[in-house]
Each structure stands twice: as C-alpha cells, then as structure tokens.
N, C-alpha and C positions, 0 to 999 in steps of 0.2 A: 352172095348177098344181092338181094334185089335192089336195083337202082331206081330211086324215085326220080322221075323226070320232071314232074311239075305239080306243084300244089297251089291251087288258087283259092284264096280265102277272101270272102267279102264280109267286111265288118261294118255294121251301121253304128255310128257314134252320135247319140242324142238325135236331134232333129236335123243335124247338118248333112247327114248322109255321106260322111266321109268314107271313101273307099280306099283300102290299102291292098297292096299286092305283095305277097311273100314268096320268095323263091328259095327252095332248099336244094343245095347241091354240095356234095362232098362234105356233109356234116356242117355246112355253113348256111346260115339263114340271113337273108337281106330283106328288109321291109322298105318299100318305096312309098313315100308320102307325096301326094299330089301337090303341085305348087300352090294351089289355092288354099291349102290348109296351113302353109308356113306363116310365122309371125312377120308383120310388116317391118321394114328397116326403120330404126329410130334416127331422126335428123337432129344433130347437135344445134343448140340455140345460138342465136346471134347476140352480140353485146348490146345492152341497153344502158344508155347514159342519162343521168339526171343531174340537175344543177340547182345550187342555192347561191345567190338569188335565182329565181326562175328566169329562163330566157325571155327577154323582152320587158323585164321589170324596170320600173322607173321610180325615182324618189327613194332609192336605197340609202340607208344610213351608212356612212363610211366605216363605222365601227363593225359592220357586219362582216363575218368571215366568209369568204367565197369558197365554195366547195364543188367539186365534180365527183360523182360516184358512178361506178360501172357495175352492172349485174351480169352474170354469165360471161365473164371475161376479165381482162386486166388492161390497164393503161400501158400504151407504148410511150407516149409523151403527152404532156399537158402544158399549154401556155395560156396566160391571161394577160392581155396587153391593153394599155390605155390609148387615148386618142393619138398620142405621139409615137406609138409603137413600143413604148417602154414596158418591159415585162414586170409583172408583180411577183415578188418572191413567194415561193410556196414549197410544199413537201408532200411526198406520198406516205401512205401507211405501209405496213410491212409487206402486204401482198399486192400492193399497187392497184387496189380497187377504189381508193379514195385519195384525192388530191385536195389540199387545203392551203389557202393563202396564209403567209406568215408575216406579211407587212400590211399596214393599214391602207385602206383605199383613200382616194382623194375626193374632195367635194366637187360637185359640178363636172364630173368626168364620165366618159363612156368606156366600158370594158368589153373586150371581145375574146371568146374562147377559141383555142386552136389546139391541134394535136390529134391523137387517135387512140382507140382502144381495139384490141383484138378479142373477138368472141370465142366461145368454145367451138364454134364451127370453123374457126380459122380465118374468118373474114374480118377485115379492118373496118371500123366505123369512125368517121371523123367527129371531133367535138365541134359544135356549132352554136351560134347564138351570141347575144350580148345583153348587157344591162347598163343602166345609168344611175349614178348616185345623185342625191339631192343637192341643190344649189344653196349655198349659204346666203343669209340675208345681208351679211356684212363681212368684210375682211378687214381685220385690225392689224396695223403695222407696228412693229417695234424697232427701236434703234438702240445701239450700244454706245455708251458715252465715250469709250476709249477705243480708238481705231487701231487697225493693224499697224504694227511697227512703232507705236509710240512708246516713250519712256515716261513713267509717272512716279509720283512720290509714294512713300510707304503707308500713307493713310488714305490713298485713293480708293473709293468704293467703285465697284462695277455696277452700273445702272442700265437697266433696260426700260426705256420710256415708250409707252404705248400711246397711239393717237386716239384711243377711245377707251371706254371702261371695259375692264376684263372682269366678268362676273365669277367665272370659275377659276379662281386664282390657283387652286391646287393643280388643276390640269395644266396650266401654264408653267407652274414651278417644276412639275415633274419632267418637263421638256428641257430644263436648263441644267448645264453642267459646267463646272470650273475645274480645270486641270492645272497643276503647278509643277515646276521642275524640282521643288523640294516640298515636303509635307507642310501644308498650311491648313489649320482649322478655321472654318468660316461658315457662314449661313446666309441664306436669302431672307430678306425682310421686306414686307409690302408697306409702302408709305402711303399717306393719303393722296388721292387723285389730285393731279394738278393740271389746270388747263383743260379739264374734261377727260384726261387720259390717266390710266393707271400707271404706276411705276413700281419697280422692284429693284432693290439694291442687294449686292453681295458684299459683305464686310468680313474681313478676317477677325478672329477673336482679339488678337493684338496686332500691332502694325505688321505689315508685310515684311518678311525677311528681305534685306537688300539684294538686288540683282536676281530676283526670282523671275522666271519666265512663266507667263500665264496665258492659257488658252480658254476662251469662253465659247461654248457651243450651245446654241438655242434652237432646237429643232421644233420650231413653232408652226411651221406650215401645216394647215388643216387641223391644228389642235382646236377642239371645240371649246369656246370660251363661255358658252351659255347664251341664251336668247337668239339662237340662230347665227351668232357671230363666230368666226374662226380666224386662226392665224393666217397672215398673208404670205409670209416667207420665213425661211430659216436664216439665222444670223450666226456669224462667227467672228472672232477677233483674237489675234495673238499679239501680246504686248509685253513690255519689260518693266519690272520695278527697278528704279534707279538706286542711287546711293541713299543711305539713310540720313536725311537731313531733317532736323527738328528745331523749330524756333521755340525758345524758352522766354516767355513774355511775362515777367513778374512785375505787376504794376507798382508794387511797393518799393521795388528796387530802382525804378526809373531807368532801367536798362533793358535792352533786347539782345539776348545771347543766341547765337546760331551754332548748333552742334551738328557736325557732319561725320558720320561713321565713327561716333564716339569721341571725336576730338572737337574742341571749341575752335571755331574759325573766325567768329565775329563777336564783339562785345560793344554794342552801340549805346550811347545816351539816347533815351527815348522819353516821349510824353504820351500818356494814355488818357482815356476819357475822364472828364471831371466827375469825381465820385459823388459830389453833393447833389448832382442833378441826375435822376434815374434815366432821363432821356439821353444823357450824354455818356453813360457808363460804357466802357469796353466790357463785353460779356466774358466771364470766366468759363473755361472749358476748352475742349479740343476743337479748334477751327481747322478748316481744310482749304488750302489754296485752290481756287477754282479758275482764275484768269488773271491776266496782268496787262497794264497799259503804260506806254511811255508817257502819255498825257491823258488825264481823266478829269472831265468836268464834274464838279461836285456842287450840288445845289440844295439849299434848305430854305424854304419859305419861313419855317418856324424860327430859325436862328439868323435869317437874313444874310446868307452868304451865297455867292455864285462865283466859283473860281476853278481854274484848271490847275491840277496838281501833277507833279512829275513823279515818275517811277512808282506807279500805284499797283499794288498787288492785293487783289480781293481775297479776303479770308472768310467772309460770310455774305449772306444775301440781305443783311439788314443795314448795309452801308458801312461796314467795317473794312478798312483797308490798312495796309502798311504802306506809307507813302512819304515823300519829302514834303516838308512844310517850313520854309524859312521864317514864317510869321511866328512859329512857336519855338524858334531856336533857343531863346533865352530860358525856356522852361525845360527843354530836353535834358534829361539827366538829373532834374531837381524837383519838378512839379508835374502834376497831371492836369492838363487844361484843355484837352481836345474835345471834340464832339463824338468821341467813341473810337476814332482811328488811332493807330500807332504812328506817331510823327517821328521822323528822323531828319537828319541834315540831308542836303541834296547828294553829297558824295556817298554817305552811308546808305541812303535809300537806293542809289544806283548800284552799289556793290551788292546789296541783298537782292535787288531785282534781277540781276544777271544770273543769280544762282537758283532762283525759285522755279519749282516745277509744279504743274497741276498735281494735286494730291499730297503735297507736303503738309505735315501737321504744324499748327501754330498753337502752342499750349499756353493759354492765358490764365494767370492765377492772381489771386488777391484783389479781386474787384467785387463790388456789392451784389452784382446780378449775374446769374448763370445763363449760359447759352442754352437755347431750347429749340424745339421744333418751330416755334413762332418766328425764329430768326431765319427760317427758310433754307432751301437748297440742301447743302450737305450738313446735316445734324446727326448723322449716324453714330458718331462717337460720343454723343451726349448720353447715350443709353448704356446701362450695364450689359454685360454679355447675356445674362439670362433674359433681360427685357428685350434685347435685340432678337434672340432666338424665338421669342414668343410672337414676333411679327411674321414668322413663316406660316404659310398656309398648309404645310404638311405636318 
C-alpha cells in the first residue's frame, strides 16, 4: 500500500482567506485551524446593584419600602442602618436577588446601605449609598392615664391623651393594643378634643373582671397623624385591676351602700342633691372615681359657700363628690339637701375614703337628671355598648 506522506490543502473561506492544513497519516486526518480563526473567550458579567429609594435621595416618605436589587449575581448580605447604626429589618426573595425592608422607616432619619453581592464573574461588589426620609412638621406626644404597677377599679377606662389634634385617628388607633390576663371584650372610642389635644379611651363592654392584669402597648412613634404631624414616642403600661368595689347610690333610699366582691361592706346614711333644683341634682348614671382629697376646698358663687370638706372622693368633673359634711348631718338618711354631692358623716366618709380607688364605679340612681358628656372627664359609661363602639375610628 502506497503511503501518503503529506497532503496540503488550501481552502479559502469567504473573504477572510482562512487557511487550514490537513494531515493524513495512518488513516487519521487532523485539521489545524489558525488561532486567528478561533472564537474569542466570553467574559462573565459583574454584579450590578440598583436601589429604591435611589442613592442620595432626600425627602423620602417613611412608608416607602426600601429595596436593593442585583442583576447578574446574588446577594451575600444586605444591611440598611439608621443614624444610630440600628439595622432595619428586611428579607430576601427566594434567589437572593432582591432584599426588601419589612419594618417602617422613621421620619427625619438617614439610612445607609451595606453588604455585598457576588456577580457571575465571581467578583464581590459592595452595596453603597444612602438616602434620607422627610422631616415631620410636628411631633405629637401622648400619655397613658394609668401608670405601670398601679391598681385601679373595675370601671377605669384606659385613656391616651395627646398634646395636639390627631387628624388621622384610624392610623393612631391601629397602633394601639390592649392585652389582658383573662379574656375581656372592649373597644377604643375617640372623645371630643380637650385642651387642644385629642383623646381616646379603651373601655370594656362591662366592668373589668377583678384582679385582671392589663398591658397597654401604643406603638405611636412615627405614625403619620396627618398634616405633616407624626407620633413622638411609643407608650406602654402594665397595671392591675383590683377588687370589684361598687357604690350603690340610690337617692330615694337616702343610703349609700358599698359592695365589694359581691358582699355588702358598708351601708351609710346619706344625703343627695336637692331634686327640686336642677342645678343641685346629683346626676344618675355610672360615675367613676377619679381622685380623692383629705381636705377639699369647695366654692360656689351662685350658692354662696366657700368651705373645706373632709374625705372628698371625686366622682365626676361637674363638682360631684362623696364627702363628709357635718352641716347636713340631720338630713343624712332622711332627706336630700345637698348641692349635688353625696354627704356622709365624718366617720363614714373616712371609712369609704380609705377604700376608694381610681376607677371604682359609683352607680347613682333615682335622680331627675342623667349624667352626660357635659359633666366632663370620665363619662364613658353613660353610653350603651353599641354607641361606645361607634366612637372607634376603625
């Protein structure tokens, strides 16, 4: 067999003039392609990161969700921290190409990105840049009426008093929570602004169960109240409902009875407001003890008295107290002659005073005029449950 030593083929391809050489030997053919004709190597892309809000943005609304997105790669880690270095909570999508904040931003704060992403080329790219949220025009503060560790009566409402008007009541109410050691049905109700500030009360449907532990959480910081105003701070309070003490004040009986945990503990002769004078009536309805004084000066220009009374327990903001009054001693137990207060003897007033708690109910019955919102302060129990629920903003 004739051995072929060398075959040289010159092939022209298009206008490129590519030359190939083929060698045949032992029944095997090898084609050599010049280096210039081979395809160029493909370079893997680097990671590209984009941000919302854009880096350097100012005046961002805190409700905006902050996101970082990577193209041609995946995140290794992502941080978004505020001025104090506190991180904002967030989460990745399934393939770690998007990170999104899961907690609201704050007003008037700056946020800075950190972390890194690795591109298809294997190189790490850092997250960089920052943005700033808009500053509120006003910060409104709230206070809770019942402080930590207090023990209060079974009719005590929870009140949050704001130092300015809250326009978006629904937003504020959504930030409020009441937790109890036993199930208690209740609702928030917005009362008319007082002193230029809004106020909202939480009232149970019926009196609190005795000895209930209550925790109030008001996450109001940076809640947008409308008109550029936001909440100034979060509020919390944990307190205790005490024993179930109820005053039964039947004006027709000329007696004041005190029931504690279902048992009668006092039955005192009493004198109520003079029924024939509407200005002197004791109001019928559920009053709530709000404060008490060992000595209380009571003044009326209309009726010409100015005196200091002992053992005075306030039960409304219209001048109604349970207090000692020796001047009406002859009428106590037999006639109603007062200017609207419940008069007791000195000893009986002191005995009741020593047991009274903020939030105790005083149930006045059988008088010509009903307690109403006009009587001020704690009138929550003058409304039916349906009417009270209608005061909610939600």
